[in-house]
NUSE-40546 format. One record per residue: residue in three letters; x, y, z of N, C-alpha, C in turn; residue number from 1. Coordinates in steps of 0.02 Angstrom, whole numbers, padded with zeros to 5 digits, m for minus. Each point is the difference from the previous one (the first is absolute). Layout:
REM residues N
residuo, n.c1, n.c2, n.c3, ca.c1, ca.c2, ca.c3, c.c1, c.c2, c.c3, num
ala, X, Y, Z, X, Y, Z, X, Y, Z, NUM
...
This chain:
REM residues 219
residuo, n.c1, n.c2, n.c3, ca.c1, ca.c2, ca.c3, c.c1, c.c2, c.c3, num
met, 00041, m00060, 00000, m00041, 00060, 00000, 00043, 00063, 00000, 1
asn, 00055, m00002, 00037, 00044, 00058, 00001, 00030, 00014, m00069, 2
phe, 00016, m00054, m00036, 00026, 00008, m00069, m00054, 00032, m00044, 3
leu, m00062, m00022, 00008, m00055, 00027, m00040, m00011, 00074, 00016, 4
leu, 00006, 00018, 00063, m00007, 00070, 00019, 00056, 00043, m00030, 5
gln, 00060, m00027, m00003, 00055, 00035, m00033, m00014, 00009, m00074, 6
phe, m00028, m00053, m00031, m00019, 00004, m00070, m00055, 00053, m00010, 7
ser, m00046, 00003, 00048, m00053, 00050, m00004, 00028, 00071, 00004, 8
arg, 00049, 00010, 00042, 00032, 00067, 00005, 00036, 00017, m00065, 9
leu, 00029, m00050, m00032, 00033, 00012, m00065, m00052, 00022, m00052, 10
ile, m00057, m00034, m00002, m00053, 00019, m00046, m00024, 00071, 00015, 11
asp, m00010, 00015, 00065, m00022, 00067, 00019, 00049, 00054, m00024, 12
gly, 00065, m00016, 00004, 00050, 00048, m00023, m00005, 00012, m00075, 13
ile, m00010, m00054, m00038, m00007, 00007, m00072, m00062, 00041, m00017, 14
thr, m00055, m00015, 00034, m00063, 00035, m00012, 00007, 00074, 00016, 15
glu, 00035, 00015, 00055, 00010, 00070, 00020, 00040, 00037, m00053, 16
arg, 00051, m00031, m00027, 00041, 00033, m00051, m00039, 00011, m00064, 17
val, m00039, m00050, m00020, m00041, 00007, m00060, m00051, 00056, 00009, 18
gly, m00031, 00003, 00059, m00050, 00052, 00012, 00030, 00069, m00001, 19
arg, 00057, 00008, 00030, 00032, 00067, 00001, 00025, 00020, m00069, 20
ala, 00023, m00049, m00039, 00020, 00015, m00068, m00060, 00021, m00042, 21
ala, m00057, m00032, 00012, m00060, 00015, m00038, m00027, 00070, 00015, 22
leu, 00019, 00027, 00058, m00021, 00069, 00016, 00023, 00049, m00053, 23
trp, 00058, m00013, m00030, 00027, 00046, m00049, m00041, m00001, m00065, 24
leu, m00038, m00053, m00010, m00043, m00003, m00060, m00052, 00056, 00002, 25
val, m00021, 00019, 00061, m00048, 00055, 00007, 00030, 00064, m00027, 26
leu, 00062, 00014, 00020, 00034, 00060, m00024, 00009, m00001, m00075, 27
ile, 00021, m00058, m00027, 00010, m00005, m00072, m00065, 00012, m00037, 28
ala, m00055, m00029, 00025, m00065, 00008, m00032, m00021, 00073, 00001, 29
val, 00012, 00035, 00056, m00018, 00071, 00005, 00040, 00041, m00050, 30
val, 00065, m00013, m00005, 00043, 00039, m00046, m00022, m00011, m00072, 31
ile, m00013, m00063, m00018, m00022, m00016, m00069, m00067, 00032, m00015, 32
ser, m00046, m00005, 00048, m00067, 00029, m00010, 00004, 00076, m00009, 33
ala, 00040, 00032, 00043, 00007, 00073, m00005, 00033, 00021, m00065, 34
ser, 00052, m00038, m00019, 00036, 00017, m00063, m00045, m00009, m00060, 35
asn, m00040, m00053, 00001, m00045, m00013, m00056, m00053, 00055, m00005, 36
ala, m00026, 00022, 00057, m00050, 00053, 00000, 00029, 00066, m00025, 37
ile, 00062, 00015, 00021, 00032, 00062, m00022, 00013, m00001, m00076, 38
met, 00025, m00056, m00025, 00014, m00006, m00071, m00065, 00005, m00041, 39
arg, m00053, m00029, 00025, m00063, 00001, m00037, m00031, 00070, m00001, 40
lys, 00002, 00034, 00057, m00031, 00066, 00005, 00043, 00055, m00033, 41
ala, 00065, m00004, 00010, 00044, 00053, m00024, 00020, m00008, m00073, 42
phe, 00010, m00064, m00022, 00028, m00010, m00066, m00046, m00044, m00044, 43
ser, m00058, m00019, 00026, m00046, m00043, m00037, 00033, m00065, m00023, 44
val, 00044, m00026, 00043, 00036, m00062, m00014, m00019, m00051, 00053, 45
ser, m00019, m00059, m00022, m00018, m00052, 00047, 00021, m00067, m00028, 46
ser, 00001, m00050, 00042, 00021, m00066, m00022, m00038, m00053, 00040, 47
asn, m00024, m00051, m00035, m00033, m00055, 00034, 00048, m00037, 00046, 48
ala, 00064, 00002, m00017, 00050, m00034, 00042, 00002, 00031, 00069, 49
phe, m00005, 00068, 00004, m00001, 00033, 00065, m00061, m00020, 00041, 50
leu, m00057, m00005, m00035, m00061, m00020, 00035, 00004, m00072, 00025, 51
glu, 00025, m00044, m00043, 00002, m00070, 00019, 00051, m00014, 00055, 52
ile, 00056, 00036, 00000, 00049, m00011, 00052, m00029, 00019, 00068, 53
gln, m00046, 00049, 00001, m00033, 00017, 00062, m00044, m00058, 00024, 54
trp, m00034, m00032, m00046, m00040, m00059, 00019, 00045, m00056, 00024, 55
tyr, 00056, m00010, m00033, 00047, m00052, 00021, 00025, 00013, 00071, 56
leu, 00017, 00063, 00013, 00025, 00018, 00066, m00053, m00010, 00054, 57
phe, m00062, 00018, m00017, m00054, m00011, 00048, m00009, m00074, 00015, 58
ala, 00003, m00042, m00053, m00005, m00072, 00010, 00057, m00025, 00044, 59
ala, 00060, 00026, m00012, 00058, m00021, 00040, m00008, 00020, 00073, 60
met, m00023, 00062, 00011, m00010, 00024, 00069, m00050, m00044, 00037, 61
phe, m00052, m00020, m00035, m00053, m00039, 00031, 00021, m00072, 00012, 62
leu, 00029, m00031, m00051, 00016, m00071, 00004, 00063, m00016, 00041, 63
leu, 00052, 00041, m00009, 00063, m00015, 00033, m00001, 00015, 00075, 64
thr, m00050, 00039, 00022, m00003, 00018, 00071, m00054, m00038, 00038, 65
ala, m00032, m00049, m00031, m00051, m00039, 00035, 00030, m00037, 00060, 66
gly, 00060, m00029, m00010, 00033, m00034, 00055, 00023, 00049, 00054, 67
tyr, 00023, 00059, m00022, 00020, 00053, 00047, m00059, 00022, 00043, 68
thr, m00058, 00006, m00032, m00060, 00019, 00038, m00018, m00054, 00051, 69
met, 00008, m00063, m00020, m00013, m00054, 00047, 00049, 00002, 00058, 70
leu, 00064, 00013, m00014, 00050, 00006, 00053, m00020, 00054, 00050, 71
arg, m00026, 00056, m00025, m00019, 00055, 00042, m00071, m00007, 00029, 72
gln, m00031, m00058, m00012, m00068, m00014, 00025, m00049, 00053, m00026, 73
gly, 00009, 00018, m00064, m00041, 00053, m00029, m00059, m00024, m00039, 74
his, m00006, m00066, m00012, m00057, m00025, m00037, m00064, 00005, 00043, 75
val, m00055, 00009, m00034, m00064, 00008, 00035, m00019, m00065, 00034, 76
lys, m00020, 00005, 00062, m00024, m00058, 00038, m00069, 00017, 00029, 77
ile, m00043, m00049, 00000, m00067, 00009, 00029, 00000, m00032, 00069, 78
asp, 00006, 00041, 00051, 00008, m00025, 00068, m00063, 00007, 00042, 79
val, m00057, 00012, m00032, m00062, 00010, 00039, m00015, m00062, 00041, 80
ile, 00008, m00059, m00030, m00013, m00063, 00036, 00064, m00028, 00030, 81
leu, 00053, m00002, m00041, 00062, m00031, 00024, 00030, 00037, 00059, 82
gly, m00011, 00066, 00003, 00027, 00039, 00055, m00028, m00018, 00068, 83
arg, m00055, m00038, 00001, m00031, m00021, 00064, 00036, m00059, 00031, 84
phe, 00041, m00034, m00041, 00034, m00060, 00025, 00069, 00017, 00028, 85
ser, 00030, m00050, 00032, 00066, 00010, 00028, 00052, 00007, m00055, 86
lys, 00058, 00027, 00018, 00053, 00010, m00049, 00021, m00066, m00031, 87
his, 00004, m00053, 00040, 00021, m00065, m00026, m00050, m00025, m00053, 88
thr, m00064, 00010, 00013, m00051, m00020, m00048, 00005, 00041, m00064, 89
gln, 00012, 00065, 00006, 00009, 00042, m00058, 00059, m00023, m00042, 90
ile, 00055, m00017, 00033, 00059, m00023, m00035, m00014, m00066, m00038, 91
lys, m00037, m00044, 00032, m00017, m00064, m00032, m00043, 00011, m00062, 92
val, m00047, 00047, 00005, m00042, 00016, m00058, 00043, 00028, m00057, 93
glu, 00048, 00042, 00017, 00043, 00029, m00051, 00045, m00054, m00032, 94
ile, 00023, m00047, 00040, 00039, m00056, m00028, m00042, m00038, m00050, 95
phe, m00063, m00013, 00019, m00047, m00034, m00045, m00009, 00039, m00065, 96
gly, m00008, 00066, 00006, m00009, 00042, m00059, 00060, m00001, m00046, 97
ile, 00060, 00002, 00029, 00061, m00001, m00040, 00007, m00066, m00038, 98
leu, m00013, m00056, 00035, 00009, m00066, m00030, m00054, m00017, m00051, 99
val, m00062, 00018, 00015, m00057, m00022, m00041, m00017, 00050, m00055, 100
phe, 00011, 00065, 00012, m00021, 00050, m00048, 00060, 00034, m00034, 101
leu, 00045, 00029, 00039, 00054, 00040, m00029, 00047, m00042, m00044, 102
met, 00029, m00052, 00028, 00050, m00038, m00037, m00028, m00033, m00063, 103
pro, m00059, m00034, 00003, m00027, m00028, m00062, m00015, 00054, m00053, 104
phe, m00024, 00059, 00023, m00014, 00054, m00047, 00064, 00025, m00033, 105
val, 00053, 00008, 00039, 00064, 00022, m00026, 00025, m00050, m00053, 106
ile, m00002, m00064, 00017, 00024, m00052, m00047, m00042, 00001, m00063, 107
leu, m00066, 00008, 00006, m00044, 00000, m00058, 00015, 00059, m00046, 108
val, 00008, 00060, 00029, 00014, 00059, m00041, 00067, m00006, m00036, 109
ile, 00051, m00024, 00035, 00066, m00007, m00031, m00003, m00052, m00057, 110
ser, m00033, m00056, 00013, m00003, m00053, m00051, m00039, 00021, m00062, 111
leu, m00050, 00044, 00009, m00039, 00023, m00057, 00032, 00058, m00037, 112
ser, 00036, 00043, 00036, 00027, 00060, m00031, 00069, m00011, m00032, 113
trp, 00040, m00046, 00027, 00068, m00008, m00025, 00001, m00021, m00074, 114
pro, m00043, m00047, m00022, 00000, m00017, m00072, m00015, 00061, m00044, 115
leu, m00042, 00046, 00023, m00014, 00060, m00039, 00061, 00044, m00006, 116
val, 00041, 00003, 00053, 00062, 00038, m00003, 00047, m00030, m00051, 117
ile, 00008, m00065, 00001, 00044, m00035, m00047, m00024, 00011, m00071, 118
gln, m00065, m00006, m00011, m00028, 00009, m00067, 00011, 00071, m00025, 119
ala, m00011, 00049, 00043, 00009, 00070, m00020, 00074, 00015, m00014, 120
tyr, 00044, m00031, 00039, 00072, 00011, m00010, 00023, m00031, m00067, 121
glu, m00021, m00061, m00012, 00022, m00034, m00061, m00028, 00032, m00063, 122
ser, m00061, 00026, 00005, m00032, 00031, m00059, 00019, 00073, m00008, 123
gly, 00031, 00030, 00052, 00016, 00071, m00003, m00062, 00043, m00001, 124
glu, m00052, m00020, 00035, m00064, 00035, m00001, 00009, 00074, 00019, 125
met, m00030, 00042, m00040, 00003, 00072, 00011, m00070, 00027, 00013, 126
ser, m00003, 00060, 00029, m00063, 00033, 00011, m00033, 00015, m00067, 127
glu, m00067, m00002, m00001, m00037, 00015, m00061, m00001, 00075, m00014, 128
asn, 00017, 00040, 00049, 00002, 00073, m00010, 00063, 00021, m00037, 129
ala, m00007, 00050, m00043, 00057, 00025, m00037, 00054, 00026, 00047, 130
gly, 00061, m00022, m00009, 00054, 00022, 00044, m00001, m00032, 00068, 131
gly, m00041, m00052, 00008, m00007, m00033, 00065, 00061, m00043, 00018, 132
leu, m00003, m00030, 00059, 00058, m00037, 00026, m00009, m00075, m00009, 133
ile, 00055, m00036, 00008, m00001, m00072, m00001, m00037, m00025, 00062, 134
arg, m00036, m00055, m00006, m00047, m00020, 00051, 00027, m00049, 00053, 135
trp, 00050, m00042, m00017, 00017, m00053, 00047, 00025, 00026, 00068, 136
pro, 00035, 00058, 00004, 00022, 00021, 00067, m00058, 00013, 00048, 137
val, m00054, 00030, m00025, m00056, 00013, 00045, m00038, m00064, 00015, 138
tyr, m00002, m00047, m00047, m00030, m00065, 00014, 00040, m00035, 00056, 139
ala, 00066, 00007, m00002, 00043, m00035, 00048, m00010, 00026, 00071, 140
leu, m00026, 00061, 00006, m00011, 00027, 00067, m00050, m00042, 00040, 141
leu, m00047, m00032, m00035, m00052, m00039, 00035, 00030, m00061, 00035, 142
pro, 00034, m00045, m00034, 00029, m00057, 00037, 00055, 00021, 00049, 143
ile, 00038, 00051, m00017, 00052, 00023, 00047, m00031, 00027, 00063, 144
gly, m00051, 00042, m00008, m00033, 00029, 00058, m00032, m00053, 00044, 145
phe, m00032, m00049, m00031, m00032, m00053, 00040, 00052, m00047, 00030, 146
ala, 00057, m00008, m00032, 00053, m00040, 00030, 00026, 00034, 00064, 147
leu, 00008, 00067, m00003, 00021, 00037, 00059, m00052, m00004, 00055, 148
leu, m00064, 00004, m00021, m00054, m00006, 00049, m00001, m00069, 00032, 149
gly, 00009, m00052, m00040, 00002, m00068, 00027, 00059, m00010, 00046, 150
leu, 00057, 00029, m00017, 00059, m00006, 00042, m00012, 00033, 00068, 151
gln, m00031, 00059, m00001, m00015, 00033, 00063, m00054, m00037, 00038, 152
gly, m00047, m00031, m00037, m00051, m00041, 00033, 00031, m00058, 00038, 153
leu, 00053, m00030, m00030, 00036, m00054, 00035, 00032, 00027, 00063, 154
ser, 00029, 00059, m00003, 00031, 00030, 00059, m00053, 00013, 00054, 155
glu, m00058, 00026, m00020, m00053, 00013, 00049, m00025, m00065, 00031, 156
leu, m00003, m00052, m00039, m00020, m00066, 00026, 00049, m00024, 00053, 157
ile, 00064, 00006, m00015, 00052, m00022, 00048, m00005, 00040, 00065, 158
lys, m00009, 00066, m00006, m00003, 00042, 00059, m00062, m00016, 00043, 159
arg, m00054, m00017, m00032, m00061, m00016, 00038, 00007, m00067, 00037, 160
val, 00031, m00048, m00033, 00013, m00064, 00034, 00050, 00012, 00057, 161
gly, 00050, 00041, m00011, 00048, 00017, 00052, m00033, 00034, 00059, 162
phe, m00049, 00043, m00014, m00036, 00033, 00054, m00039, m00050, 00042, 163
leu, m00033, m00048, m00032, m00038, m00051, 00037, 00046, m00042, 00044, 164
lys, 00063, m00007, m00022, 00048, m00038, 00040, 00037, 00043, 00051, 165
gly, m00017, 00064, 00002, 00031, 00045, 00048, 00071, 00020, m00018, 166
leu, 00017, m00002, m00065, 00068, 00015, m00020, 00009, 00068, m00032, 167
cys, m00054, 00037, m00012, 00006, 00066, m00029, m00059, 00044, 00022, 168
val, 00006, 00064, m00013, m00051, 00047, 00022, m00060, m00005, m00046, 169
asp, m00053, 00035, 00017, m00062, 00000, m00039, 00013, 00024, m00071, 170
pro, m00008, m00044, m00050, 00015, 00021, m00069, m00054, 00043, m00032, 171
thr, m00057, 00006, 00034, m00055, 00039, m00029, 00004, 00073, 00022, 172
arg, 00048, 00017, 00042, 00006, 00069, 00023, 00025, 00044, m00057, 173
pro, m00038, 00052, m00017, 00021, 00044, m00056, 00068, 00032, 00014, 174
val, 00042, 00001, m00052, 00065, 00033, 00006, 00003, 00063, m00042, 175
gln, m00055, 00015, m00035, m00002, 00059, m00043, m00011, 00062, 00044, 176
thr, 00048, 00043, 00004, m00005, 00060, 00042, m00006, 00063, m00043, 177
lys, 00014, m00006, m00065, m00003, 00057, m00044, m00040, m00017, m00062, 178
thr, m00029, 00050, m00032, m00035, m00012, m00062, 00051, m00011, m00056, 179
ala, m00025, m00026, m00057, 00045, m00011, m00057, 00031, 00065, m00024, 180
glu, m00040, 00054, 00002, 00026, 00065, m00021, 00056, 00024, 00045, 181
glu, m00009, m00010, 00066, 00052, 00021, 00048, 00063, m00041, m00009, 182
glu, m00007, m00065, m00014, 00058, m00043, m00010, 00037, 00022, m00063, 183
leu, m00037, 00016, m00054, 00032, 00022, m00061, 00038, 00065, 00011, 184
ala, m00032, 00048, 00034, 00034, 00063, 00014, 00063, m00011, 00041, 185
glu, m00003, m00047, 00047, 00059, m00015, 00042, 00056, m00030, m00041, 186
glu, m00018, m00046, m00046, 00051, m00030, m00044, 00032, 00052, m00045, 187
ile, m00040, 00047, m00025, 00026, 00052, m00043, 00050, 00043, 00039, 188
arg, m00017, 00018, 00061, 00044, 00042, 00041, 00066, m00036, 00015, 189
lys, m00004, m00067, 00010, 00060, m00038, 00013, 00049, 00004, m00058, 190
his, m00027, 00004, m00059, 00043, 00001, m00060, 00013, 00072, m00023, 191
glu, m00015, 00048, 00043, 00016, 00070, m00012, m00030, 00026, m00066, 192
val, m00062, m00019, m00012, m00036, 00027, m00058, m00024, 00070, 00018, 193
ser, m00002, 00044, m00049, m00016, 00070, 00013, m00069, 00008, 00030, 194
pro, m00010, 00050, 00043, m00065, 00012, 00031, m00055, 00012, m00052, 195
glu, 00017, 00027, m00058, m00051, 00013, m00051, m00031, m00066, m00023, 196
val, 00040, m00053, m00007, m00027, m00064, m00021, m00047, m00028, 00053, 197
ile, 00020, 00007, 00064, m00043, m00023, 00054, m00067, 00036, m00001, 198
asp, 00003, 00067, m00010, m00062, 00039, m00003, m00044, m00023, m00057, 199
arg, 00030, m00015, m00058, m00038, m00022, m00058, m00035, m00067, 00015, 200
val, 00037, m00045, 00032, m00029, m00065, 00017, m00058, 00008, 00049, 201
glu, 00010, 00041, 00051, m00053, 00010, 00050, m00061, 00034, m00032, 202
asp, 00012, 00048, m00045, m00056, 00033, m00034, m00039, m00050, m00043, 203
ala, 00037, m00044, m00035, m00034, m00050, m00042, m00041, m00049, 00042, 204
val, 00028, m00021, 00056, m00036, m00046, 00044, m00063, 00034, 00027, 205
asp, 00006, 00063, 00021, m00059, 00036, 00024, m00052, 00008, m00054, 206
met, 00021, 00012, m00062, m00046, 00008, m00055, m00040, m00064, m00012, 207
val, 00035, m00057, 00001, m00033, m00064, m00009, m00050, m00013, 00056, 208
ala, 00020, 00016, 00062, m00044, m00011, 00057, m00062, 00045, m00005, 209
asp, 00009, 00063, m00021, m00057, 00045, m00007, m00047, m00024, m00054, 210
arg, 00027, m00024, m00055, m00042, m00025, m00054, m00040, m00061, 00022, 211
ala, 00032, m00044, 00039, m00036, m00059, 00025, m00057, 00020, 00046, 212
arg, 00012, 00050, 00043, m00053, 00023, 00045, m00057, 00031, m00039, 213
glu, 00016, 00038, m00053, m00053, 00030, m00041, m00042, m00053, m00035, 214
glu, 00033, m00054, m00025, m00036, m00053, m00033, m00047, m00036, 00049, 215
arg, 00024, m00011, 00061, m00043, m00032, 00050, m00059, 00044, 00018, 216
ala, 00013, 00066, 00003, m00054, 00046, 00017, m00053, 00002, m00055, 217
asp, 00023, m00005, m00064, m00048, 00001, m00056, m00045, m00062, 00001, 218
lys, 00030, m00056, 00022, m00039, m00062, 00003, m00052, 00003, 00056, 219
């Protein structure tokens, strides 16, 4: 069990690094989006490649950080009923969920999506839009993202069994202390990026949040 817990910590470290690296995709997407908007408005120049790379980056941000979100206990849980039970019972239910639902789903998605990646790679499939991008890299994000999710699911399973044996702390305790936007801003400051870039990122995040609130209000 101690060896498995060490293996779990190794997985957690990999997931943490992948998640922090993926934070930079937000900045890249913001820069590309802003540049594309400026070129279109100021010079009437646009490209489908710029639009599609934004979709690719969004897919990467979503898929590659699924395991990171699980590590941070950020996935939605419905605790209305389960919260009434003891912690040990909650852990056992989560073990059941990982074994019966998460892992089979991960294996199913990978087994179904990987042949599509191979087919797109071998055929050199391109976007149907003029000036669009090659398709296999974005297809590959699906099995890669689910592989990372499955790997983190294995780590969570080990930690929950370890908790039941009294060998580790409560694995369901949230470790997320900052929002994704705050983490990105912190990473940018660490790498001594100019304050103007940080302001642009924060403004873009606020704009997206305001638009989402307006859409919910309209509904």
